[in-house]
Rosetta silent file (secondary structure, phi, psi, omega in degrees, C-alpha in Angstrom):
SEQUENCE: MQQVHKFVNPVENIFKKLSKHLEWKRFFVHDLPLVKGVCEDIREISFKNQLNKSQIKAILDIKNTSAESFQHIVNYTQIENTSDNDPSSTSEKSSSILPLREESGDTMRGESEDTIPIFR
SCORE:     score description
SCORE:     0.000 S_00000001
   1 L     0.000  -37.953  175.507  -24.648  -25.135   21.208 S_00000001
   2 H   -60.386  -32.264  173.966  -27.209  -27.466   19.547 S_00000001
   3 H   -63.672  -40.966  177.676  -28.290  -24.351   17.433 S_00000001
   4 H   -56.497  -54.008 -172.025  -24.722  -23.843   16.077 S_00000001
   5 H   -58.657  -37.544 -179.301  -24.468  -27.592   14.886 S_00000001
   6 H   -57.652  -29.918 -172.600  -27.774  -27.125   13.032 S_00000001
   7 H  -100.402  -32.605 -177.397  -26.214  -24.574   10.719 S_00000001
   8 H   -56.397  -54.302 -176.305  -22.624  -25.861   10.737 S_00000001
   9 H   -59.238  -46.216  173.322  -23.241  -29.174    9.093 S_00000001
  10 H   -55.336  -48.774 -176.980  -25.077  -27.845    5.978 S_00000001
  11 H   -54.116  -53.053 -175.849  -22.283  -25.253    5.549 S_00000001
  12 H   -54.466  -34.527 -176.110  -19.578  -27.920    5.933 S_00000001
  13 H   -71.366  -45.234 -178.301  -21.455  -30.075    3.211 S_00000001
  14 H   -58.869  -46.095  179.440  -21.536  -27.177    0.830 S_00000001
  15 H   -63.905  -35.121 -179.790  -17.649  -26.488    1.210 S_00000001
  16 H   -64.634  -29.078 -175.459  -16.956  -30.150    0.861 S_00000001
  17 L   -88.117   -5.796  171.848  -18.604  -30.238   -2.494 S_00000001
  18 L   -63.511  141.684 -174.643  -16.516  -27.323   -3.927 S_00000001
  19 L   -76.396  -19.536  176.477  -14.117  -28.282   -6.639 S_00000001
  20 L  -108.294  123.118 -173.109  -11.315  -26.297   -5.030 S_00000001
  21 L   -60.243  128.920 -179.069  -10.702  -27.382   -1.394 S_00000001
  22 L  -149.162  134.843  173.458  -11.690  -24.516    1.160 S_00000001
  23 L   -91.719  140.226 -170.884  -12.469  -25.058    4.764 S_00000001
  24 H   -72.133  -36.573  176.420  -15.561  -23.019    5.690 S_00000001
  25 H   -62.381  -33.763  176.942  -13.860  -21.668    8.858 S_00000001
  26 H   -73.293  -32.257 -178.705  -10.994  -20.225    6.984 S_00000001
  27 H   -74.527  -36.513  178.621  -13.387  -18.541    4.451 S_00000001
  28 H   -63.828  -46.663 -174.103  -15.445  -17.261    7.370 S_00000001
  29 H   -78.582  -48.804 -173.289  -12.391  -15.672    9.203 S_00000001
  30 H   -96.315  -32.248  178.552  -10.376  -14.522    6.184 S_00000001
  31 H   -86.380  -46.823 -169.877  -12.570  -14.120    3.169 S_00000001
  32 H   -66.678  -54.524  178.609  -16.069  -13.173    4.188 S_00000001
  33 H   -51.311  -31.018  176.908  -14.860  -10.012    6.014 S_00000001
  34 H   -69.386  -53.499 -172.294  -12.929   -8.892    2.857 S_00000001
  35 H   -61.411  -44.877 -173.908  -15.983   -9.545    0.716 S_00000001
  36 H   -84.748  -28.017 -179.901  -18.521   -7.837    3.028 S_00000001
  37 H   -91.872    1.106  173.822  -16.229   -5.046    4.262 S_00000001
  38 L   -89.844  141.129 -175.218  -15.043   -3.608    0.961 S_00000001
  39 L   -75.992  163.251 -171.818  -16.907   -0.665   -0.493 S_00000001
  40 H   -58.036  -36.197 -177.668  -18.641   -1.039   -3.890 S_00000001
  41 H   -73.774  -32.557  173.892  -16.101    0.648   -6.039 S_00000001
  42 H   -64.788  -46.962  176.614  -13.209   -1.573   -4.891 S_00000001
  43 H   -49.306  -49.718 -177.961  -15.460   -4.526   -5.208 S_00000001
  44 H   -64.568  -46.481  178.116  -16.315   -3.585   -8.769 S_00000001
  45 H   -64.671  -31.850  177.520  -12.584   -3.140   -9.669 S_00000001
  46 H   -66.007  -44.155 -177.117  -11.730   -6.444   -8.050 S_00000001
  47 H   -72.195  -44.491 -179.759  -14.361   -8.379   -9.872 S_00000001
  48 H   -65.599  -26.759  178.835  -13.634   -6.816  -13.250 S_00000001
  49 L  -111.236   12.591  170.926   -9.941   -7.392  -12.982 S_00000001
  50 L    56.224   46.567 -177.799  -10.070  -10.743  -11.234 S_00000001
  51 L   -86.201  154.759 -178.105   -7.855   -9.562   -8.308 S_00000001
  52 L   -88.823  178.092 -176.115   -6.706  -11.647   -5.445 S_00000001
  53 H   -58.558  -47.903 -175.391   -7.004  -10.890   -1.722 S_00000001
  54 H   -57.938  -41.209 -176.002   -3.469   -9.268   -1.438 S_00000001
  55 H   -78.497  -27.632  172.895   -4.313   -6.927   -4.328 S_00000001
  56 H   -65.897  -44.509 -177.570   -7.739   -5.959   -2.937 S_00000001
  57 H   -66.666  -40.200  176.492   -6.290   -5.196    0.387 S_00000001
  58 H   -54.357  -47.546  175.176   -3.587   -3.119   -1.327 S_00000001
  59 H   -60.685  -47.578  179.257   -6.134   -1.033   -3.299 S_00000001
  60 H   -56.631  -37.340  174.160   -8.089   -0.516   -0.103 S_00000001
  61 H   -59.002  -48.807 -178.809   -4.825    0.763    1.595 S_00000001
  62 H   -58.872  -45.903 -173.914   -4.280    3.045   -1.386 S_00000001
  63 H   -64.504  -34.615  177.626   -7.773    4.392   -1.138 S_00000001
  64 H   -69.736  -24.995 -171.626   -7.295    5.158    2.562 S_00000001
  65 H  -115.554  -25.400 -179.728   -4.040    6.824    2.138 S_00000001
  66 L  -144.218  103.863  179.854   -4.016    8.570   -1.318 S_00000001
  67 H   -63.130  -38.720 -174.966   -7.138    9.797   -3.029 S_00000001
  68 H   -59.073  -53.830 -178.914   -4.993   10.784   -6.053 S_00000001
  69 H   -63.826  -37.886  172.624   -3.396    7.299   -6.479 S_00000001
  70 H   -60.594  -42.910  174.223   -6.822    5.637   -6.064 S_00000001
  71 H   -62.947  -31.485  177.440   -8.358    7.746   -8.635 S_00000001
  72 H   -61.839  -45.496  176.819   -5.430    6.878  -10.898 S_00000001
  73 H   -59.893  -50.212  175.761   -6.407    3.251  -10.433 S_00000001
  74 H   -61.765  -49.805  178.007  -10.083    3.782  -11.190 S_00000001
  75 H   -54.815  -52.565  175.541   -9.165    5.765  -14.301 S_00000001
  76 H   -57.735  -39.546 -177.799   -6.690    3.025  -15.530 S_00000001
  77 H   -67.575  -42.146 -179.012   -9.116    0.256  -14.921 S_00000001
  78 H   -63.962  -44.163  179.195  -11.808    2.116  -16.935 S_00000001
  79 H   -68.645  -48.165  178.174   -9.335    2.667  -19.862 S_00000001
  80 H   -56.217  -43.748 -174.183   -8.086   -0.943  -19.649 S_00000001
  81 H   -74.590  -40.252 -176.781  -11.649   -2.416  -19.620 S_00000001
  82 H   -68.869  -41.579  174.153  -12.814   -0.108  -22.517 S_00000001
  83 H   -71.540  -22.704  178.540   -9.885   -1.061  -24.713 S_00000001
  84 H   -70.012  -39.902 -178.745  -10.319   -4.651  -23.795 S_00000001
  85 H   -81.957  -19.672  178.673  -13.901   -4.605  -24.959 S_00000001
  86 L  -130.529   91.807 -176.594  -13.293   -2.425  -28.075 S_00000001
  87 L   -54.522  -30.895 -173.981  -10.173   -3.511  -29.995 S_00000001
  88 L   -85.428    7.123  177.464  -10.559   -0.531  -32.463 S_00000001
  89 L   -57.565  141.207  179.070  -10.246    1.964  -29.426 S_00000001
  90 L   -79.544  -15.278  173.359   -8.174    4.862  -30.144 S_00000001
  91 L   -76.799  115.327 -175.170   -6.572    4.802  -26.754 S_00000001
  92 L   -93.884  120.672  179.814   -3.262    3.194  -26.832 S_00000001
  93 L   -91.154  154.663 -177.219   -1.819    1.740  -23.626 S_00000001
  94 L   -72.596  145.134 -179.013    1.907    1.766  -23.260 S_00000001
  95 L   -74.969   -7.183  178.019    3.498   -1.699  -23.668 S_00000001
  96 L   -91.655  -11.907  175.055    5.236   -1.153  -20.291 S_00000001
  97 L   -85.712  133.534 -178.234    1.938   -1.034  -18.338 S_00000001
  98 L   -85.902  150.553  167.333    0.912   -4.332  -16.815 S_00000001
  99 L   -62.752  148.075 -178.207   -2.776   -5.363  -16.490 S_00000001
 100 H   -58.588  -35.769 -178.666   -3.853   -4.601  -12.807 S_00000001
 101 H   -67.055  -13.472  179.472   -4.247   -8.308  -12.071 S_00000001
 102 H   -94.967   -7.153  175.707   -0.600   -8.891  -12.838 S_00000001
 103 L   -85.247  130.324  178.927    0.539   -6.370  -10.314 S_00000001
 104 L   -77.905  157.484 -179.516    1.306   -7.654   -6.803 S_00000001
 105 H   -50.258  -50.989 -177.813   -0.206   -6.010   -3.789 S_00000001
 106 H   -59.146  -40.547 -175.774    3.276   -4.822   -2.550 S_00000001
 107 H   -70.062  -37.293  175.396    4.041   -3.344   -5.984 S_00000001
 108 H   -62.215  -39.076 -175.582    0.809   -1.454   -6.036 S_00000001
 109 H   -71.389  -39.006 -179.651    1.438   -0.018   -2.574 S_00000001
 110 H   -59.352  -45.774 -176.366    5.091    0.772   -3.417 S_00000001
 111 H   -74.785  -29.806  177.841    4.077    2.589   -6.640 S_00000001
 112 H   -68.940  -29.126  176.477    1.307    4.444   -5.081 S_00000001
 113 H   -69.351  -24.611  176.256    3.728    5.984   -2.547 S_00000001
 114 L   -78.978   -5.871 -171.851    5.607    7.138   -5.544 S_00000001
 115 L    55.521 -161.914 -174.141    2.322    8.596   -6.711 S_00000001
 116 L   -56.385  130.015   -4.330    1.275    9.064  -10.347 S_00000001
 117 L   -83.210  153.495  179.881    1.782    7.016  -12.454 S_00000001
 118 L   -77.243  -34.045 -171.877    1.041    3.901  -10.510 S_00000001
 119 L  -110.322  141.611  179.726    2.024    1.391  -13.089 S_00000001
 120 L   -76.357    0.000    0.000    5.442    1.077  -14.711 S_00000001
């Protein structure tokens, strides 16, 4: 038990200094498994698009249930990121397509069940 306290106190101090309040136990239980348990391609999509936990879980569910829908997300994020970096890009996005980070996790799941296209 003494060994645990040796590590807990420094971790608690780090979390207390964060600008956004976050308890280390909640991070350990809820966020760390998501960060560690997600494959590289989903992690890359989530970082590039600044996705929240619900959106990441939805994409993970989509990848596990529909390879076609997941590939559409990958292709869409590549197009979105290319056109964001290159305003003179010839690929035009429809004005009805929302950026991935603006879609809720439930919306992503529902639209993937309807298959392609994922975004309205």
